[in-house]
C-alpha positions in Angstrom: 32.2 38.5 17.9 34.6 35.5 17.0 37.4 37.9 18.0 36.0 38.7 21.4 35.6 35.0 22.0 39.3 33.9 20.5 40.4 36.8 23.1 38.3 35.2 26.2 39.7 31.8 25.1 43.1 32.9 25.2 42.7 34.7 28.4 41.2 32.2 30.4 43.8 29.7 30.8 46.2 32.5 31.9 43.6 33.5 34.6 43.5 29.7 35.5 46.9 29.5 35.7 47.3 32.2 37.8 44.8 31.0 40.8 46.8 27.8 40.4 50.1 29.5 41.4 48.1 31.6 44.2 46.7 28.4 45.9 49.3 25.6 45.2 53.0 24.5 45.1 53.8 22.3 41.7 53.6 19.2 43.8 50.6 16.6 44.7 49.0 15.9 48.0 47.7 12.3 48.4 45.0 11.3 50.7 44.7 7.8 51.6 41.5 7.2 53.6 39.2 4.3 54.5 35.6 4.6 53.0 33.2 3.0 55.4 29.5 2.2 56.4 26.5 -0.1 55.7 23.3 0.4 54.8 21.9 3.8 56.4 25.3 4.8 57.6 28.7 6.2 55.7 32.1 7.8 57.3 35.4 8.5 56.0 38.5 8.0 58.1 41.9 9.5 57.2 44.8 7.0 57.2 47.8 9.4 55.6 48.9 12.5 53.9 51.6 12.0 51.5 53.3 14.7 49.7 54.4 14.1 45.9 57.1 15.8 44.4 55.1 17.1 40.9 51.4 17.8 40.4 50.8 16.1 36.9 47.1 17.1 36.7 45.6 19.9 34.8 46.4 23.3 36.0 43.1 25.0 34.8 40.7 22.6 35.4 40.7 22.4 39.2 36.8 22.9 39.6 35.2 19.3 38.5 32.1 20.7 36.4 30.9 17.1 34.9 28.5 16.1 38.0 29.4 12.8 37.4 30.0 9.9 39.8 28.3 8.8 43.0 30.9 10.7 45.3 32.6 13.9 45.2 35.5 15.4 47.2 35.8 19.3 47.5 39.2 20.8 48.7 38.1 24.4 50.4 40.0 27.0 51.9 39.8 26.6 55.6 39.5 30.3 56.5 36.9 31.3 53.9 35.2 28.4 52.5 36.3 28.9 49.2 36.5 26.2 46.5 39.9 25.3 45.4 39.3 21.9 44.0 36.7 19.1 43.4 36.4 15.7 42.0 33.5 13.1 41.3 34.1 9.5 41.6 32.9 6.2 42.2 33.9 3.2 44.6 33.7 -0.6 45.6 31.5 1.1 48.4 28.2 1.8 46.7 28.2 -1.9 45.0 29.0 -2.8 48.5 25.7 -1.3 49.9 23.8 -3.4 47.5 24.7 -6.9 49.0 22.6 -8.3 51.1 25.4 -8.5 54.3 25.5 -4.6 54.4 22.1 -4.2 55.6 23.4 -5.3 59.0 27.6 -5.7 59.0 29.9 -2.4 57.9 32.0 -2.6 54.9 35.5 -1.2 54.7 37.3 0.0 51.5 40.6 1.6 51.0 40.6 4.8 48.6 43.3 7.4 47.2 42.6 11.0 46.4 45.3 13.1 44.4 45.1 16.7 45.0 47.4 19.5 44.0 49.3 20.5 46.9 48.2 23.8 48.8 49.8 26.6 49.9 47.0 27.7 52.5 45.3 25.5 55.2 42.2 23.4 53.9 39.7 21.1 54.6 38.3 18.1 52.7 34.5 17.8 52.1 32.9 14.5 51.3 29.9 14.1 49.3 27.5 11.0 48.5 24.6 11.2 46.1 21.0 10.4 47.9 18.3 8.9 46.8 17.4 11.5 44.6 20.5 11.3 43.1 22.0 15.1 44.6 24.9 15.5 46.7 24.8 15.2 50.7 27.7 16.4 52.6 28.7 13.1 54.7 32.1 14.1 56.2 34.8 16.8 56.4 38.4 16.2 57.3 41.0 18.6 58.1 44.5 18.7 56.2 46.6 18.3 59.4 50.6 18.8 58.4 51.9 17.6 61.5 50.9 14.1 60.1 52.1 14.7 56.5 54.7 12.4 55.1 57.0 13.2 52.2 57.4 10.6 49.4 61.0 8.8 49.2 62.5 9.0 45.6 64.2 5.4 46.3 60.0 3.9 46.4 59.4 5.4 43.0 57.8 3.4 40.4 59.9 2.4 37.5 57.8 3.4 34.2 58.4 2.4 30.8 57.0 5.2 28.2 54.5 3.6 25.8 53.0 6.4 23.9 54.1 10.3 24.3 52.1 12.8 23.4 52.7 15.9 25.6 53.2 17.4 28.6 51.4 15.6 31.4 49.3 18.7 32.9 48.1 19.1 29.2 47.5 15.5 28.0 45.3 12.7 29.2 48.0 10.6 31.3 47.2 6.7 31.6 49.1 4.2 33.5 48.9 0.5 33.1 49.8 -1.5 35.7 50.2 -5.3 35.5 49.4 -7.9 38.0 50.1 -11.6 38.3 53.6 -11.2 36.4 56.4 -12.8 37.7 60.2 -11.7 37.0 60.5 -14.4 34.8 57.8 -13.6 32.8 59.4 -10.0 32.4 59.8 -10.2 28.7 56.1 -11.2 28.2 55.0 -8.4 30.5 56.7 -5.9 28.4 55.1 -7.3 25.1 51.5 -7.4 26.9 52.1 -3.7 28.2 52.9 -2.4 24.4 50.3 -4.8 22.7 47.6 -2.9 25.4 49.1 0.5 24.9 48.4 0.0 21.1 44.9 -1.3 22.0 43.9 2.4 23.4 44.1 3.6 20.1 42.1 0.7 18.0 38.9 2.5 18.5 37.6 6.0 17.8 37.2 8.2 19.3 40.4 7.3 21.2 41.8 6.2 17.7 41.5 10.2 16.6 43.3 11.3 20.2 47.1 10.2 19.8 48.1 13.5 20.4 46.4 13.9 23.3 47.1 11.0 25.4 50.1 9.9 27.4 50.6 6.0 28.4 53.3 4.8 30.6 53.8 1.2 31.7 54.6 0.3 35.6 57.5 -2.5 35.8 56.6 -4.5 38.8 56.4 -8.2 39.6 54.8 -10.7 41.8 55.7 -13.9 43.2 53.0 -16.1 41.5 51.8 -16.1 38.1 48.1 -15.3 37.5 45.4 -14.5 39.2 43.3 -15.8 42.6 39.7 -16.0 42.6 39.1 -18.9 39.9 38.7 -22.5 40.6 41.1 -23.1 37.9 43.5 -20.7 39.0 46.9 -21.8 41.5 47.6 -18.0 42.3 46.9 -17.3 45.9 47.8 -13.5 45.9 49.4 -10.7 44.2 51.1 -7.6 45.5 48.0 -5.0 44.6 45.4 -7.6 45.5 43.9 -8.0 42.2 41.7 -11.0 42.1 38.4 -12.4 40.2 34.9 -13.3 41.8 34.6 -9.8 43.3 31.1 -9.7 45.5 30.6 -13.3 44.3 30.5 -12.3 40.3 33.1 -14.5 39.2 34.1 -12.7 36.0 34.2 -9.2 37.9 38.2 -8.6 38.7 38.4 -5.9 41.1 41.2 -5.3 44.2 40.3 -3.6 47.4 44.1 -2.8 48.0 44.0 1.0 46.7 47.2 1.9 48.9 49.1 -0.8 47.3 47.7 0.0 44.2 49.2 3.6 44.3 52.1 2.8 45.9 53.0 0.8 42.8 52.2 3.9 41.0 54.2 6.6 43.5 56.1 9.1 41.2 54.6 8.6 37.9 52.3 10.8 36.2 48.7 9.4 35.9 44.9 10.5 35.6 43.7 7.0 34.9 44.6 3.5 36.1 44.1 0.3 34.0 45.4 -2.9 35.7 46.5 -5.4 33.0 45.8 -9.1 34.2 47.8 -11.9 33.4 45.1 -14.1 32.6 43.4 -15.3 29.8 40.0 -16.0 31.9 37.6 -13.4 30.5 36.9 -11.0 33.2 37.3 -7.2 33.9 35.8 -4.3 35.6 35.8 -0.2 35.6 34.8 2.3 38.3 34.5 6.1 37.6 37.8 8.1 38.3 38.9 4.7 40.3 40.5 1.8 37.9 39.8 -0.4 35.2 40.9 -4.0 34.9 41.3 -6.4 31.8 42.3 -9.7 31.1 44.4 -10.8 28.5 43.0 -11.1 25.3 45.4 -10.8 22.1 42.8 -11.2 19.6 40.4 -8.2 21.0 40.6 -5.2 22.8 36.8 -4.8 23.5 36.9 -5.7 27.0 39.9 -3.1 27.8 38.2 -0.2 25.9 34.8 -1.2 27.3 35.7 -0.8 31.0 37.9 2.3 30.3 34.5 3.6 28.8 33.4 3.3 32.6 36.4 4.3 34.5 37.4 7.3 32.4 34.1 8.7 30.9 31.6 7.5 33.5 29.7 5.5 30.9 27.3 2.9 32.2 26.5 -0.5 31.0 23.8 -0.4 27.9 22.7 -4.2 28.2 20.0 -5.1 29.8 20.6 -8.3 31.5 24.3 -9.5 33.7 25.5 -12.2 35.7 25.5 -9.3 38.3 22.7 -8.9 40.9 24.1 -5.4 41.8 21.1 -2.9 41.2 23.2 0.2 41.2 20.4 2.1 38.9 16.8 3.2 40.0 14.2 3.5 37.2 12.5 6.1 39.6 14.9 8.6 39.3 17.3 10.1 36.7 20.7 8.3 36.6 23.9 10.6 36.4 25.4 8.6 33.6 24.9 10.5 30.6 24.3 7.7 28.3 21.2 6.3 29.9 18.1 7.3 30.9 14.9 7.1 32.7 13.5 9.7 30.9 12.3 11.3 34.4 14.7 14.0 33.3 16.0 13.8 29.7 17.0 17.1 29.4 20.6 17.7 29.3 21.4 13.9 28.1 21.5 13.2 24.4 17.8 15.1 23.6 19.6 17.6 21.1 21.2 14.6 19.0 17.7 12.9 18.3 16.1 13.8 14.8 12.5 15.6 15.4 10.9 12.6 13.5 12.4 9.9 15.9 9.7 8.6 18.7 10.8 8.7 22.1 11.1 5.9 23.2 12.1 4.7 19.7 11.4 1.2 18.4 14.3 -1.3 17.9 13.9 -1.5 14.1 16.3 -0.8 11.0 14.3 2.1 10.5 15.9 3.6 13.4 19.2 2.3 13.4 20.6 6.1 14.7 20.1 8.0 17.8 17.0 7.4 19.5 15.9 6.1 23.1 15.8 2.5 23.3 14.3 0.8 26.4 17.0 -1.6 28.0 19.9 -0.7 29.7 21.9 -1.0 32.9 20.8 -4.0 33.9 17.2 -3.3 33.4 14.7 -4.7 30.6 12.2 -2.0 31.5 12.1 1.4 32.5 15.9 2.3 31.5 17.2 3.6 28.3 20.1 3.7 26.0 20.9 6.2 22.9 21.7 3.5 20.3 20.5 -0.3 19.2 24.1 -1.4 19.9 27.1 0.4 21.4 30.9 -0.7 22.7 28.9 -0.6 26.0 26.3 -2.9 25.0 28.7 -5.4 23.0 31.5 -5.3 20.5 30.4 -2.9 18.4 31.8 0.6 17.7 31.0 3.6 20.4 27.7 5.3 19.1 27.7 9.0 18.5 26.6 9.8 22.4 29.0 7.8 23.9 31.6 9.2 21.5 31.1 12.4 22.4 31.4 11.8 25.9 34.7 10.7 25.6 35.7 13.2 23.5 34.7 15.7 25.9 36.3 13.9 29.0 39.8 14.1 26.7 39.2 17.8 26.3 38.7 18.5 29.8 41.9 16.6 30.5 43.9 18.2 28.3 42.7 22.0 28.7 
């Protein structure tokens, strides 16, 4: 039995690699598009297609089997409907829809998706989860090669190798993009990039995966030092649009300028994006398969790793109160995030990690300082549950066993 499994494990990547060569070139297709809508209405509009010389992602894991994220995009062969590539993600759109103004006015958000470059005619299908948390088809976009642009090498980003583990399509590739650094702060920027690259390996399970993670920095400068959006800040803008006070939440650091952000990364190999903000004022943010942001804290890596937990592994916040009014999770349905549950459909979450003697729900007492089902998570004090009394997705503590397992799964998924 073990020999048969070993043979299958060896054969599978060969078969998948052959599948890649059949349908794709070793190049990337970047799609820039607008994601727009208000409550009850949603649509996607193409901005441009861009061909980039190399596909840096996995050539094996082309079909997303994770079922994470509010949205999903699929690349399908146009002639047959065959699914060739898919990816789940989140965006600012679902947060916009919780704002009062979204009832009567339309929001418009830039998004970017990277695909392996197809050899066949394809179309792109966009999905969003409905009130039952099931994916619903929203839009289809044809790949019109007549509007395809070629990336220009003179516009490629200048990259800095911060940690090298192996080939891009066999490792998790993280790109750190600085924001709010002027050319006069070049030396400081380089030091901060080195420091934050080291921070990724400051906490397990990332500290145990150095041989599976590549980290690069991007050399770029802005005309003003610091970030806008704070009463105390003199900065008014930067080239990639990063700012505090997103959706009226003072410490929420985001950018709506996704096209400019990915332009700053043009030609680089990246699976995940982290924006390093030249500001010592507490703040950050993280959106699954979108990007993470973090303020500059030389004493502590907590915010960086916490926000990366969102953007990389799709982990939810486990605290039950926050300065945000955004109600992104309903206690009436089972959330898609794997570290929280409403107990509406707990099967497939962390049920297998709970001792049979542990009650569900689980009291927050010293007796149960282990994996359980503890009430209070995702900004909800009642009806939403987390797997551990305390965790890095709740406060400055180590990742709990459940979150650690999800992160380890995601690392392996990118490295396969």
